[in-house]
Residue frames as a rotation matrix with the C-alpha (Angstrom) as fourth column:
MET 1
-0.082 -0.974 -0.212 87.54
0.418 -0.227 0.880 110.90
-0.905 -0.017 0.425 115.21
LEU 2
0.571 0.273 -0.774 87.92
-0.448 -0.687 -0.572 113.42
-0.688 0.674 -0.269 112.37
ALA 3
0.977 -0.157 0.146 89.18
0.209 0.539 -0.816 112.37
0.049 0.827 0.560 108.94
LEU 4
0.474 -0.851 0.225 92.43
-0.508 -0.473 -0.720 114.29
0.719 0.227 -0.657 109.44
ASP 5
0.149 -0.384 0.911 93.09
-0.946 0.212 0.244 112.51
-0.287 -0.899 -0.332 112.73
LYS 6
0.715 0.168 0.679 92.49
-0.065 0.982 -0.175 109.13
-0.696 0.081 0.713 111.12
PHE 7
0.900 -0.436 0.024 94.69
0.027 0.002 -1.000 110.05
0.435 0.900 0.014 108.19
SER 8
0.255 -0.839 0.480 97.49
-0.873 -0.414 -0.260 111.02
0.417 -0.352 -0.838 110.57
LYS 9
0.336 -0.065 0.939 97.16
-0.630 0.726 0.276 107.65
-0.700 -0.684 0.203 112.29
VAL 10
0.922 0.024 0.387 97.45
0.255 0.715 -0.651 105.83
-0.293 0.699 0.652 108.96
GLN 11
0.726 -0.676 0.126 100.39
-0.301 -0.477 -0.826 107.99
0.619 0.561 -0.550 107.96
ASP 12
0.179 -0.653 0.736 102.23
-0.980 -0.057 0.188 107.17
-0.081 -0.755 -0.651 111.18
GLN 13
0.523 0.083 0.848 101.61
-0.234 0.971 0.049 103.44
-0.819 -0.224 0.528 110.75
VAL 14
0.960 -0.134 0.246 102.75
0.276 0.314 -0.908 103.42
0.044 0.940 0.338 107.13
ASN 15
0.601 -0.763 0.239 105.83
-0.579 -0.621 -0.528 105.52
0.551 0.179 -0.815 107.83
LEU 16
0.376 -0.449 0.811 107.00
-0.748 0.370 0.551 103.04
-0.548 -0.813 -0.197 110.47
LEU 17
0.502 -0.123 0.856 107.29
0.323 0.945 -0.054 100.41
-0.802 0.304 0.514 107.75
ASN 18
-0.273 -0.566 0.778 108.18
0.949 -0.028 0.313 102.45
-0.155 0.824 0.545 104.69
LYS 19
-0.144 0.163 -0.976 108.39
0.261 -0.945 -0.196 106.23
-0.955 -0.283 0.094 104.51
ASN 20
-0.891 -0.259 -0.373 108.37
-0.274 -0.347 0.897 106.05
-0.362 0.901 0.238 100.71
THR 21
-0.622 0.745 0.239 104.91
0.781 0.570 0.256 104.48
0.054 0.346 -0.937 100.49
LYS 22
-0.932 0.329 0.151 102.34
-0.304 -0.938 0.168 107.06
0.197 0.111 0.974 99.42
ILE 23
-0.589 0.808 0.009 98.81
0.495 0.370 -0.786 107.14
-0.638 -0.459 -0.618 100.79
ILE 24
-0.856 0.461 0.235 96.07
0.014 -0.432 0.902 107.76
0.517 0.775 0.363 98.27
VAL 25
-0.750 0.662 -0.011 92.98
-0.097 -0.126 -0.987 109.08
-0.655 -0.739 0.158 100.03
VAL 26
-0.808 0.515 0.287 89.95
0.519 0.389 0.761 107.59
0.280 0.764 -0.581 98.29
CYS 27
-0.890 0.393 -0.230 87.16
-0.219 -0.811 -0.542 110.17
-0.400 -0.432 0.808 98.16
LYS 28
-0.750 0.656 -0.081 84.31
0.245 0.390 0.888 108.19
0.614 0.646 -0.453 96.58
ASN 29
0.174 0.980 -0.099 80.98
0.614 -0.029 0.789 109.70
0.770 -0.198 -0.607 97.70
GLN 30
-0.119 -0.268 -0.956 82.75
0.945 -0.327 -0.026 112.16
-0.305 -0.906 0.292 100.03
SER 31
0.861 0.491 0.130 81.86
0.508 -0.835 -0.210 115.85
0.005 0.247 -0.969 100.11
LYS 32
0.235 -0.768 0.596 84.32
0.276 -0.535 -0.799 118.65
0.932 0.352 0.086 99.47
GLU 33
0.547 0.051 0.836 83.90
-0.651 -0.601 0.463 119.74
0.526 -0.798 -0.295 103.08
LYS 34
0.934 -0.198 0.299 85.34
-0.066 0.725 0.685 116.44
-0.352 -0.659 0.664 104.31
ILE 35
0.593 -0.723 0.354 88.25
0.782 0.412 -0.468 116.57
0.192 0.555 0.810 101.87
ILE 36
0.636 -0.311 0.707 89.37
-0.002 -0.916 -0.401 120.18
0.772 0.253 -0.583 102.38
PRO 37
0.829 -0.383 0.408 90.99
-0.505 -0.197 0.840 119.62
-0.241 -0.903 -0.357 105.84
LEU 38
0.532 -0.651 0.542 93.28
0.513 0.757 0.405 117.04
-0.674 0.063 0.736 104.23
LEU 39
0.494 -0.318 0.809 94.10
0.729 -0.356 -0.585 119.43
0.474 0.879 0.056 101.40
ASP 40
0.778 -0.173 0.604 94.85
-0.349 -0.918 0.186 122.22
0.522 -0.356 -0.775 103.87
TYR 41
0.798 -0.498 0.338 97.07
-0.114 0.427 0.897 119.80
-0.591 -0.755 0.285 105.79
GLY 42
0.052 -0.801 -0.596 99.14
-0.878 -0.321 0.355 119.48
-0.476 0.505 -0.720 102.61
HIS 43
-0.200 -0.093 0.975 98.26
0.142 0.982 0.123 116.00
-0.969 0.163 -0.183 101.43
LYS 44
-0.415 -0.127 -0.901 98.50
-0.733 -0.540 0.414 115.67
-0.539 0.832 0.132 97.65
ASP 45
-0.929 -0.014 -0.371 97.29
-0.266 0.721 0.640 112.22
0.258 0.693 -0.673 96.55
PHE 46
-0.345 0.902 0.261 93.54
-0.542 0.036 -0.840 111.64
-0.766 -0.431 0.476 96.22
ALA 47
-0.999 -0.019 0.033 91.41
0.012 0.654 0.757 109.18
-0.036 0.757 -0.653 94.26
GLU 48
-0.119 0.991 -0.064 87.99
-0.858 -0.135 -0.495 108.70
-0.499 -0.004 0.866 92.79
ASN 49
-0.412 0.066 0.909 86.31
0.177 0.984 0.009 105.55
-0.894 0.164 -0.418 91.50
ARG 50
0.322 0.655 0.683 84.28
0.852 0.114 -0.511 107.24
-0.412 0.747 -0.522 88.79
VAL 51
-0.572 -0.600 0.559 85.38
0.808 -0.530 0.257 109.65
0.142 0.599 0.788 86.10
GLN 52
0.008 0.657 0.754 82.32
0.421 -0.686 0.594 111.89
0.907 0.313 -0.282 86.26
GLU 53
0.850 0.286 -0.443 82.38
0.508 -0.218 0.833 112.27
0.142 -0.933 -0.330 90.03
GLY 54
0.018 -0.938 -0.345 86.05
0.864 -0.159 0.479 113.19
-0.504 -0.307 0.807 89.89
LYS 55
-0.511 -0.174 0.842 85.49
0.736 -0.595 0.324 115.68
0.444 0.785 0.432 87.11
VAL 56
0.380 0.773 0.508 82.68
0.310 -0.624 0.718 117.50
0.871 -0.116 -0.477 88.93
LYS 57
0.860 0.036 -0.510 84.10
0.511 -0.041 0.859 117.38
0.010 -0.999 -0.053 92.45
TRP 58
0.207 -0.929 -0.307 87.68
0.774 -0.037 0.632 118.33
-0.599 -0.368 0.711 91.68
SER 59
0.188 -0.143 0.972 87.40
0.854 -0.464 -0.234 120.95
0.485 0.874 0.035 88.93
GLU 60
0.739 0.140 0.659 87.08
-0.109 -0.941 0.322 123.78
0.665 -0.309 -0.679 91.46
LEU 61
0.919 -0.395 0.010 89.33
0.076 0.202 0.976 122.21
-0.387 -0.896 0.216 94.11
LYS 62
0.302 -0.859 0.414 92.22
0.930 0.362 0.072 121.90
-0.212 0.363 0.908 91.67
GLU 63
0.417 -0.131 0.900 92.13
0.371 -0.879 -0.300 125.63
0.830 0.459 -0.318 91.05
LYS 64
0.792 -0.073 0.606 92.77
-0.531 -0.572 0.625 126.31
0.300 -0.817 -0.492 94.74
TYR 65
0.396 -0.656 0.642 95.09
-0.406 0.502 0.764 123.31
-0.824 -0.563 -0.068 95.24
PRO 66
0.677 -0.026 -0.736 96.95
-0.736 -0.006 -0.677 123.00
0.013 1.000 -0.024 91.92
ASN 67
-0.300 -0.943 -0.145 99.65
-0.923 0.325 -0.204 120.61
0.240 0.073 -0.968 93.13
ILE 68
0.102 0.381 0.919 97.42
-0.646 0.728 -0.230 117.65
-0.756 -0.571 0.321 93.93
ASN 69
-0.871 -0.291 -0.397 97.69
-0.486 0.634 0.602 114.30
0.076 0.716 -0.693 92.19
LEU 70
0.072 0.969 0.237 94.28
-0.879 0.174 -0.443 112.91
-0.471 -0.176 0.865 91.27
HIS 71
-0.905 -0.417 0.084 94.11
-0.365 0.864 0.346 109.14
-0.217 0.283 -0.934 90.76
LEU 72
0.176 0.926 -0.333 91.39
-0.961 0.235 0.143 107.17
0.211 0.295 0.932 88.97
ILE 73
-0.731 -0.503 0.462 91.14
-0.633 0.752 -0.185 103.77
-0.254 -0.427 -0.868 90.64
GLY 74
0.054 0.842 0.536 87.81
-0.273 0.529 -0.804 102.47
-0.961 -0.103 0.258 89.33
LYS 75
-0.090 0.030 0.995 86.90
0.765 0.642 0.050 100.69
-0.638 0.766 -0.081 86.12
LEU 76
-0.386 -0.104 -0.917 87.52
-0.367 -0.894 0.256 102.90
-0.846 0.435 0.307 83.07
GLN 77
0.435 0.593 0.677 85.20
0.516 0.453 -0.727 102.54
-0.738 0.666 -0.109 80.08
SER 78
-0.392 -0.661 0.640 86.59
0.891 -0.100 0.442 103.35
-0.228 0.744 0.628 76.63
ASN 79
0.163 0.541 0.825 84.04
0.722 -0.635 0.274 106.14
0.673 0.551 -0.494 76.11
LYS 80
0.970 0.164 -0.183 85.30
0.245 -0.632 0.735 107.90
0.005 -0.757 -0.653 79.25
VAL 81
0.254 -0.967 -0.019 88.98
0.965 0.252 0.077 107.94
-0.069 -0.038 0.997 78.31
LEU 82
-0.107 -0.306 0.946 89.08
0.499 -0.839 -0.215 111.56
0.860 0.449 0.242 77.17
ASP 83
0.649 0.410 0.641 87.56
-0.309 -0.627 0.715 112.87
0.695 -0.662 -0.280 80.40
ALA 84
0.900 -0.358 -0.249 89.84
0.417 0.542 0.730 110.59
-0.127 -0.760 0.637 82.41
ILE 85
0.029 -0.958 0.285 92.96
0.979 -0.030 -0.200 111.87
0.201 0.285 0.937 80.70
LEU 86
-0.041 0.007 0.999 91.87
0.213 -0.977 0.015 115.49
0.976 0.214 0.038 81.03
ASN 87
0.559 0.460 0.690 91.02
-0.493 -0.484 0.723 115.23
0.667 -0.744 -0.044 84.74
PHE 88
0.958 -0.212 0.193 93.34
-0.036 0.578 0.815 112.62
-0.285 -0.788 0.546 86.27
SER 89
0.288 -0.938 -0.194 97.13
-0.957 -0.291 -0.014 112.39
-0.043 0.190 -0.981 86.55
TYR 90
-0.826 -0.527 0.202 97.22
-0.538 0.843 -0.001 108.66
-0.170 -0.109 -0.979 87.32
ILE 91
0.312 0.886 -0.343 95.01
-0.911 0.381 0.156 105.86
0.269 0.264 0.926 86.03
HIS 92
-0.447 -0.519 0.729 95.21
-0.804 0.591 -0.073 102.61
-0.393 -0.618 -0.681 88.00
SER 93
0.073 0.669 0.740 92.80
-0.198 0.737 -0.646 100.45
-0.977 -0.100 0.186 85.98
LEU 94
-0.029 -0.182 -0.983 94.36
-0.999 -0.032 0.036 99.81
-0.038 0.983 -0.181 82.58
ASP 95
-0.237 0.055 0.970 93.13
-0.468 0.868 -0.164 96.29
-0.851 -0.493 -0.180 81.88
SER 96
0.437 0.402 0.805 92.55
0.466 0.664 -0.585 95.57
-0.770 0.630 0.103 78.17
LYS 97
-0.605 -0.657 0.450 93.98
0.699 -0.168 0.695 96.14
-0.381 0.735 0.560 74.69
LYS 98
0.114 0.735 0.668 90.80
0.871 -0.397 0.289 97.95
0.478 0.549 -0.686 73.68
LEU 99
0.894 0.202 -0.400 91.27
0.408 -0.735 0.541 100.44
-0.185 -0.647 -0.740 76.51
ALA 100
0.036 -0.972 -0.233 95.01
0.466 -0.190 0.864 100.75
-0.884 -0.140 0.446 75.88
ASN 101
-0.479 -0.189 0.857 94.43
0.878 -0.097 0.469 101.49
-0.005 0.977 0.212 72.19
GLU 102
0.537 0.745 0.397 91.86
0.698 -0.656 0.288 104.17
0.475 0.123 -0.872 73.01
ILE 103
0.724 -0.369 -0.583 94.22
0.335 -0.551 0.765 105.78
-0.603 -0.749 -0.275 75.53
TYR 104
-0.328 -0.903 0.279 97.01
0.667 -0.012 0.745 105.75
-0.669 0.430 0.606 72.93
LYS 105
-0.176 0.342 0.923 94.77
0.913 -0.295 0.283 107.39
0.369 0.892 -0.260 70.34
ILE 106
0.798 0.587 0.136 93.51
0.488 -0.762 0.425 110.15
0.353 -0.272 -0.895 72.62
GLN 107
0.470 -0.717 -0.516 96.88
0.450 -0.308 0.838 110.84
-0.760 -0.625 0.178 74.25
ASN 108
-0.490 -0.730 0.476 98.46
0.766 -0.101 0.634 111.36
-0.415 0.676 0.609 70.85
SER 109
0.010 0.562 0.827 95.63
0.832 -0.464 0.305 113.51
0.555 0.685 -0.472 69.51
ARG 110
0.911 0.408 0.054 95.79
0.290 -0.730 0.619 115.77
0.292 -0.548 -0.784 72.58
GLY 111
0.120 -0.957 0.265 99.55
-0.060 -0.274 -0.960 115.77
0.991 0.100 -0.091 73.11
LEU 112
0.401 0.114 0.909 99.09
-0.883 -0.215 0.416 114.56
0.243 -0.970 0.014 76.68
SER 113
-0.264 -0.471 -0.842 100.77
-0.091 0.881 -0.464 111.88
0.960 -0.046 -0.275 78.76
ARG 114
0.504 0.451 0.736 99.59
-0.800 -0.075 0.595 110.25
0.324 -0.889 0.323 81.96
ASP 115
-0.682 -0.708 0.184 100.97
-0.718 0.598 -0.357 107.64
0.143 -0.375 -0.916 84.34
TYR 116
0.314 0.838 -0.446 99.35
-0.765 0.501 0.405 104.21
0.563 0.214 0.798 84.25
PHE 117
-0.548 -0.301 0.780 99.05
-0.667 0.721 -0.190 101.14
-0.505 -0.624 -0.596 86.44
ILE 118
-0.416 0.415 -0.809 98.00
-0.534 0.609 0.586 97.89
0.737 0.676 -0.032 84.80
GLN 119
0.053 0.538 0.841 95.35
-0.975 0.210 -0.073 96.14
-0.216 -0.816 0.536 86.86
VAL 120
-0.682 -0.332 -0.651 96.02
-0.458 0.889 0.026 92.43
0.570 0.316 -0.758 87.32
ASN 121
0.461 0.876 0.144 93.25
-0.758 0.304 0.577 90.03
0.462 -0.375 0.804 88.35
VAL 122
-0.503 -0.856 0.117 95.45
-0.777 0.388 -0.495 88.21
0.378 -0.340 -0.861 90.85
GLY 123
-0.527 0.364 0.767 92.59
-0.510 0.587 -0.629 86.11
-0.680 -0.723 -0.124 92.22
THR 124
-0.981 0.164 -0.100 91.25
-0.012 0.468 0.884 85.03
0.192 0.868 -0.457 88.82
GLU 125
-0.518 0.839 -0.166 87.80
0.357 0.036 -0.933 86.30
-0.777 -0.543 -0.318 89.82
VAL 126
-0.477 0.357 0.803 85.24
0.872 0.076 0.485 86.50
0.112 0.931 -0.347 87.03
GLN 127
0.588 0.804 -0.092 83.43
0.807 -0.574 0.136 89.42
0.056 -0.155 -0.986 88.67
LYS 128
0.469 -0.490 -0.735 86.57
0.200 -0.752 0.629 91.59
-0.860 -0.442 -0.255 88.85
SER 129
0.962 -0.218 -0.164 88.35
-0.242 -0.404 -0.882 93.61
0.126 0.889 -0.441 86.22
GLY 130
0.297 -0.940 0.166 92.00
-0.669 -0.081 0.739 93.14
-0.682 -0.330 -0.653 85.42
ILE 131
0.241 -0.355 -0.903 94.26
-0.825 0.416 -0.383 91.37
0.512 0.837 -0.192 82.98
SER 132
0.985 0.122 -0.126 94.88
-0.050 0.884 0.465 87.72
0.168 -0.451 0.876 83.84
ILE 133
0.488 -0.854 0.179 98.19
-0.354 -0.005 0.935 86.69
-0.798 -0.520 -0.305 85.38
ASP 134
0.134 -0.428 0.894 98.99
0.639 0.727 0.252 84.54
-0.758 0.537 0.371 82.33
GLU 135
0.489 0.140 0.861 98.39
0.836 -0.356 -0.418 87.42
0.248 0.924 -0.291 79.93
SER 136
0.870 -0.022 -0.492 100.01
0.251 -0.840 0.481 90.11
-0.424 -0.542 -0.726 82.06
SER 137
-0.068 -0.995 -0.067 103.56
0.371 -0.088 0.925 89.87
-0.926 0.038 0.375 80.70
ASP 138
-0.483 -0.071 0.873 102.55
0.875 -0.008 0.484 90.23
-0.027 0.997 0.066 77.05
PHE 139
0.564 0.778 0.278 100.07
0.768 -0.618 0.170 92.97
0.304 0.117 -0.946 77.89
ILE 140
0.609 -0.446 -0.656 102.67
0.265 -0.665 0.698 94.97
-0.747 -0.599 -0.287 79.81
ASP 141
-0.478 -0.835 0.272 105.04
0.512 -0.013 0.859 94.69
-0.714 0.550 0.434 76.84
TYR 142
-0.135 0.516 0.846 102.29
0.962 -0.137 0.238 95.77
0.239 0.845 -0.478 74.44
CYS 143
0.833 0.529 -0.164 101.42
0.554 -0.788 0.270 98.86
0.013 -0.315 -0.949 76.48
LYS 144
0.503 -0.714 -0.487 105.01
0.081 -0.523 0.849 99.88
-0.861 -0.466 -0.205 77.15
ASP 145
-0.466 -0.854 0.232 106.82
0.246 0.127 0.961 98.87
-0.850 0.505 0.151 73.95
ASP 146
-0.462 0.339 0.819 104.19
0.886 0.154 0.437 99.00
0.022 0.928 -0.372 71.21
LEU 147
0.509 0.782 0.360 102.04
0.738 -0.612 0.284 101.89
0.443 0.121 -0.889 72.43
LYS 148
-0.506 -0.817 0.276 104.75
0.483 -0.533 -0.694 103.68
0.715 -0.218 0.665 74.46
LEU 149
0.608 0.714 0.349 102.34
-0.001 -0.439 0.899 104.32
0.794 -0.546 -0.266 77.33
ASN 150
-0.351 -0.754 0.555 103.97
-0.572 -0.296 -0.765 105.43
0.741 -0.586 -0.328 80.56
VAL 151
0.686 0.530 -0.500 103.21
-0.002 0.688 0.726 102.30
0.728 -0.497 0.473 82.57
ILE 152
-0.080 -0.743 0.664 104.79
-0.746 -0.397 -0.534 102.84
0.661 -0.538 -0.523 85.99
GLY 153
-0.815 -0.233 0.530 103.42
-0.560 0.550 -0.620 99.88
-0.147 -0.802 -0.578 87.90
LEU 154
-0.618 0.598 -0.509 100.73
0.185 0.741 0.646 97.31
0.764 0.305 -0.569 88.64
MET 155
-0.516 0.555 0.652 97.51
-0.850 -0.427 -0.309 97.40
0.107 -0.713 0.692 90.64
CYS 156
-0.641 0.390 -0.661 95.40
0.162 0.911 0.380 94.69
0.750 0.136 -0.647 92.24
ILE 157
-0.078 0.659 0.748 92.39
-0.970 -0.223 0.095 94.06
0.230 -0.719 0.656 94.48
PRO 158
-0.917 -0.358 -0.177 92.84
-0.321 0.924 -0.209 90.70
0.238 -0.134 -0.962 96.25
PRO 159
-0.208 0.874 -0.439 89.90
0.166 0.474 0.865 88.36
0.964 0.107 -0.243 96.87
ILE 160
0.057 0.356 0.933 87.83
-0.878 -0.428 0.217 88.92
0.476 -0.831 0.289 100.00
ASN 161
0.726 0.298 0.620 88.23
-0.649 0.596 0.472 86.45
-0.229 -0.745 0.626 102.88
LYS 162
0.793 -0.604 -0.075 91.58
0.542 0.757 -0.366 85.15
0.278 0.250 0.928 101.65
ASP 163
0.321 -0.759 -0.566 95.09
0.630 -0.274 0.726 85.99
-0.707 -0.590 0.391 102.81
PRO 164
0.979 0.127 -0.161 95.91
-0.025 -0.708 -0.706 89.21
-0.203 0.695 -0.689 100.90
GLU 165
0.257 -0.961 -0.100 99.66
-0.609 -0.241 0.755 88.80
-0.750 -0.133 -0.648 101.34
TYR 166
-0.103 -0.244 0.964 99.66
0.453 0.852 0.264 85.81
-0.885 0.464 0.023 99.00
PHE 167
0.574 0.438 0.692 98.16
0.808 -0.167 -0.565 87.94
-0.132 0.883 -0.450 96.23
PHE 168
0.897 -0.336 -0.286 100.27
-0.308 -0.941 0.140 91.00
-0.316 -0.037 -0.948 97.00
LYS 169
0.003 -0.954 0.298 103.37
-0.276 0.286 0.917 88.85
-0.961 -0.085 -0.263 96.59
ILE 170
0.128 0.128 0.984 102.13
0.827 0.533 -0.177 87.62
-0.547 0.836 -0.038 93.22
LEU 171
0.939 0.271 0.212 101.75
0.343 -0.787 -0.512 91.19
0.028 0.553 -0.832 92.03
ALA 172
0.627 -0.766 -0.143 105.17
-0.525 -0.551 0.649 92.12
-0.576 -0.332 -0.747 93.39
SER 173
-0.079 -0.684 0.725 106.78
0.219 0.697 0.682 89.19
-0.972 0.213 0.095 91.58
ILE 174
0.450 0.299 0.841 105.25
0.876 0.034 -0.481 90.23
-0.173 0.953 -0.247 88.24
ALA 175
0.997 -0.072 -0.042 106.39
-0.076 -0.992 -0.100 93.82
-0.034 0.103 -0.994 88.74
LYS 176
0.313 -0.942 0.123 109.92
-0.392 -0.010 0.920 92.67
-0.865 -0.337 -0.372 89.54
LEU 177
-0.017 -0.267 0.964 110.01
0.648 0.731 0.214 90.44
-0.762 0.628 0.161 86.47
LYS 178
0.453 0.313 0.835 108.85
0.874 -0.342 -0.346 93.28
0.177 0.886 -0.429 84.22
LYS 179
-0.582 -0.803 -0.128 111.07
0.808 -0.555 -0.195 95.88
0.085 -0.217 0.972 85.93
LEU 180
0.129 0.697 0.706 108.17
0.277 -0.709 0.649 98.07
0.952 0.111 -0.285 87.08
SER 181
-0.738 -0.648 0.190 108.83
0.072 -0.355 -0.932 100.30
0.671 -0.674 0.308 90.08
HIS 182
-0.699 0.498 0.513 105.39
-0.712 -0.558 -0.427 100.85
0.074 -0.663 0.745 91.58
LEU 183
-0.741 0.520 -0.425 102.72
0.488 0.852 0.190 98.72
0.461 -0.067 -0.885 93.22
SER 184
-0.545 0.687 0.481 99.23
-0.745 -0.660 0.100 100.08
0.386 -0.304 0.871 93.89
MET 185
-0.106 0.468 -0.877 97.82
0.192 0.875 0.444 97.63
0.976 -0.121 -0.182 96.43
GLY 186
-0.705 -0.053 -0.707 96.25
0.701 0.099 -0.706 97.65
0.108 -0.994 -0.032 99.85
MET 187
-0.135 0.743 0.656 93.05
0.041 -0.657 0.753 99.28
0.990 0.129 0.059 101.07
SER 188
0.135 0.211 0.968 91.51
-0.811 -0.538 0.230 100.10
0.570 -0.816 0.099 104.45
SER 189
0.886 0.361 0.291 91.41
-0.464 0.704 0.537 96.48
-0.011 -0.611 0.792 105.63
ASP 190
0.799 -0.562 0.215 94.86
0.541 0.827 0.151 95.33
-0.263 -0.004 0.965 104.51
TYR 191
0.879 -0.429 0.207 97.11
-0.188 -0.711 -0.678 98.32
0.438 0.558 -0.705 103.85
MET 192
0.431 -0.767 0.476 99.72
-0.814 -0.102 0.572 97.35
-0.390 -0.634 -0.668 106.44
GLN 193
0.358 -0.267 0.895 100.13
0.231 0.954 0.192 93.93
-0.905 0.138 0.403 104.85
ALA 194
0.881 0.006 0.473 100.44
0.470 -0.123 -0.874 95.60
0.053 0.992 -0.111 101.47
VAL 195
0.744 -0.647 0.166 103.20
-0.644 -0.761 -0.078 97.90
0.177 -0.049 -0.983 102.70
LYS 196
0.275 -0.634 0.723 105.09
-0.492 0.553 0.672 94.89
-0.826 -0.541 -0.160 104.08
CYS 197
0.348 -0.056 0.936 104.86
0.590 0.789 -0.172 93.31
-0.729 0.612 0.307 100.62
GLY 198
-0.581 -0.784 0.220 106.28
0.685 -0.324 0.652 96.35
-0.440 0.530 0.725 98.84
ALA 199
0.442 0.803 0.399 103.32
0.897 -0.399 -0.192 98.61
0.005 0.443 -0.897 98.07
THR 200
-0.758 -0.647 0.080 104.42
0.650 -0.760 0.009 102.05
0.055 0.059 0.997 96.90
TYR 201
-0.680 0.654 0.331 100.82
-0.579 -0.756 0.304 103.32
0.449 0.015 0.893 96.89
VAL 202
-0.799 0.564 -0.209 98.01
0.592 0.675 -0.440 102.28
-0.107 -0.476 -0.873 99.24
ARG 203
-0.639 0.666 0.386 94.40
-0.082 -0.557 0.826 103.30
0.765 0.496 0.410 98.56
ILE 204
-0.724 0.284 -0.628 92.51
0.689 0.322 -0.649 104.16
0.018 -0.903 -0.429 101.75
GLY 205
-0.603 0.585 0.543 89.05
-0.150 -0.751 0.643 105.64
0.784 0.306 0.540 102.01
SER 206
0.345 0.902 -0.259 86.55
0.118 0.232 0.966 103.98
0.931 -0.364 -0.027 104.31
PHE 207
0.095 -0.359 -0.929 88.85
0.969 0.246 0.004 103.92
0.227 -0.900 0.371 107.34
ILE 208
-0.857 -0.515 0.019 89.68
0.503 -0.844 -0.184 107.63
0.111 -0.148 0.983 107.01
PHE 209
-0.745 0.587 0.317 86.13
-0.393 -0.770 0.502 108.84
0.539 0.249 0.805 106.41
SER 210
-0.099 0.757 -0.646 84.12
0.430 0.618 0.658 106.44
0.897 -0.212 -0.387 108.57
């Protein structure tokens, strides 16, 4: 099955539950040739895990398809912030004060503003990025109130081999408490559960391109 056919299947499934949930097509390690049919179809939300891959792959594509929204969903290092801000509209992996401070500095020096999701480590996993649940409230306040970053929502990656709905509900409860409108959660294996729990963005790559 072609990527466009699989995307259409995902779109139909998601729309049955919530027509307002947006599908982010994750293009990590995918060629331009595989992505272009989705662009020609009119889809606008795409993601990369790495800043450099996104910069190289999308510089030419964005000239032909200027209305796309490019999302960075992977770990962002402080030394990559400038390239991230110049090449991505949404950053889903804001997870530390050091990173937030660097974003604030570069945004102000360049007169640019981007939309941010704060990544929460909902499973308290040492190998995963994300602010801890206990620190999330203060960190959200710091980013929004002190730095005036445009934090629009929260992002998470639930633990493998555990019920993802439990962790999606944790993220949703934090977002509700902090009056944040968007939830970036759900991937190829659990996107339908994420939509049921209130996801406004789901990040799907392997199912569409496999």
